[in-house]
N, C-alpha and C positions, 0 to 999 in steps of 0.2 A: 377432549377425555382427559383432566388432569389423573395424575396418579396418585394414589393415597402415600402417606409420607412410610407408612410400612413397608409398603412394596418396593419403594425408592432406596429405601435403607437397606433393603435385602439384597435387591439388585447392586446396589452399590459395593455392599460386602462380596458377593460371590464374584463381580468383574474388576473391582478394583482393590479388592481386600482392608477398605476402609468405609466406616458409617457415613451415610447421604451427608449431615452437618459437617462431616471433616474435609469433603471435600471443595478443589479450589472452584470457581466460579463457572470455570470451562468444562471442567469432569461434572460439575452438577448438571449443567446446562445440556452434555449429551448423556447422562444417566436419565433425566427428563424427557430428550426425545425419542431414548429407546425404550422408556416405559409409554408413553403418548404413542409410540410408533407413528413418530412424527418425523420428514425429512429435517434434515440440517439444511438451515437457509440462512440468508444475509439478513441481519439486522433493518430495518425500516429506516434508521436514522444513519445512511451511509455518508460517508465524508463528503462525495463529490454532490449530493442531496442540500447539504447546508452551506455550501458556497456562497460567501456573499460573492459582491460585485468586487471588491478589491481582491478577493483569493483569485477570482476567477483572472482577474487582468494580470496579476504577478504569475499565475501559471502559463497566461499567455508570451508574456515577457521573456520569462525563462526560456520558454520553447523557440520564441524567434531568437533572442539574443545568445542561444548555445547552439545555433546552427550554421553548417557551411556558406549557407547564403548571405545570413548575417555578416557574417566575417569579411567574405568578399566583398559584399557593396560596401561597408563599412572600408574596408582598407582602399576602395575603388575612392571614395570620397576624402579620404584622408591624402592621396597623392592628388587628389584633383585639386585641392585647398592648396598644397603646397605648391604644385605646378603653377595653379596661378597668382599663388602672390609673390613668388620668386619668380614669375617669369612673364607672362602677359600682362596682369595689372600691374607689375612694377616699372615695367616699361612704357605705360601709359601714365605711370605717377599716379594710379589710384588703388595699389595694393593695401588693402585695411587691416591685415597681418603681417606684417614683411617678417623674414627669418629674424629672429628663431621664432616664430611663431608661437607669441605668448598668450593671444587669445585663440588658440587651437589648443595650447596645453591646459586653459582654462576650461574650456568645453569637454574636453576627455576627462578631467579631475571632475568635473560635475557629474558625466554621464556614469563614471565610474564610481560616485559617491551616494547617486541615485539606482542606480541599477545593481549592485551589490544586497542591499538589505532586500530589493524585493526577490531576486533571485533565490535568497536564503529563507523567506517568507513561504515560496514555491516549495524548497527543499521541505520544509518546514510538515508542508500539508502533505507531500510523497510520503514525509515518512509515517505520517499519520494512517494515509491507506494502505502501508505496507504492514505496519502494526494488526491493523484490520486483517488482512488478508492473511498474516500467519496466523491469528488468534482463530480465524475461521478454517485455515490448512490444520492446525492443530485438533481442531474439535472434528473434523472427518475424519481425521487419519485415526485419533484415537476411536471415534465410534466405528469405523471400520474394522479396527483391532477387537473391540469388545467385540463387535457382531461376529464376527471370524472364531473368536474364543467360545460365544455361544453354539454356534453352527457345532463346531468339535464335541462341546460336550452333549448335544443332541445325536450327534453320528456316533459317539463312544455309548450312548444310552441305548441307539438302536441297534449298535451291534452287541453289545451285550444282551439285549434280548432274544437277537436273531438267533444267537449262541445259545441262550438256553433254551430256547425252542426246540433247536437242532439235537441236545443235548437230551431231551426231553423222549424224542420221537423216534 
């Protein structure tokens, strides 16, 4: 049941002190939901629902790359690489990356060059999710405040009516 324009404008004026056509998107959505007596709900186009394979991969890389498990495993691989190339493999004459570990530096630089933008993509997606959550929280808080105001008005009207009846009797 969609509310008519006059009812929406009246509701907006009573609750927010501005006409419906002057409200921002979130306020208009809240007034519409109050008028329709519909619950505030998440939009169908959620950020996670529209995630591409690349987006999901970026989130996974950021989750793994930002964990203590990854840091410890990576440190273990680095120390093993250095130990093998400066100790055992060097003694056998098979060291493929002797000190100063130029190939290791190249691998680390390549990893950093690839991992940094992927993590930034994941952070951008998280920021979009946060903006959606903030907007929904704002709408829910505004609606709760407006509904409380409406209840206060109704209670005040009931109190006046009761006092009026008591005054007559």
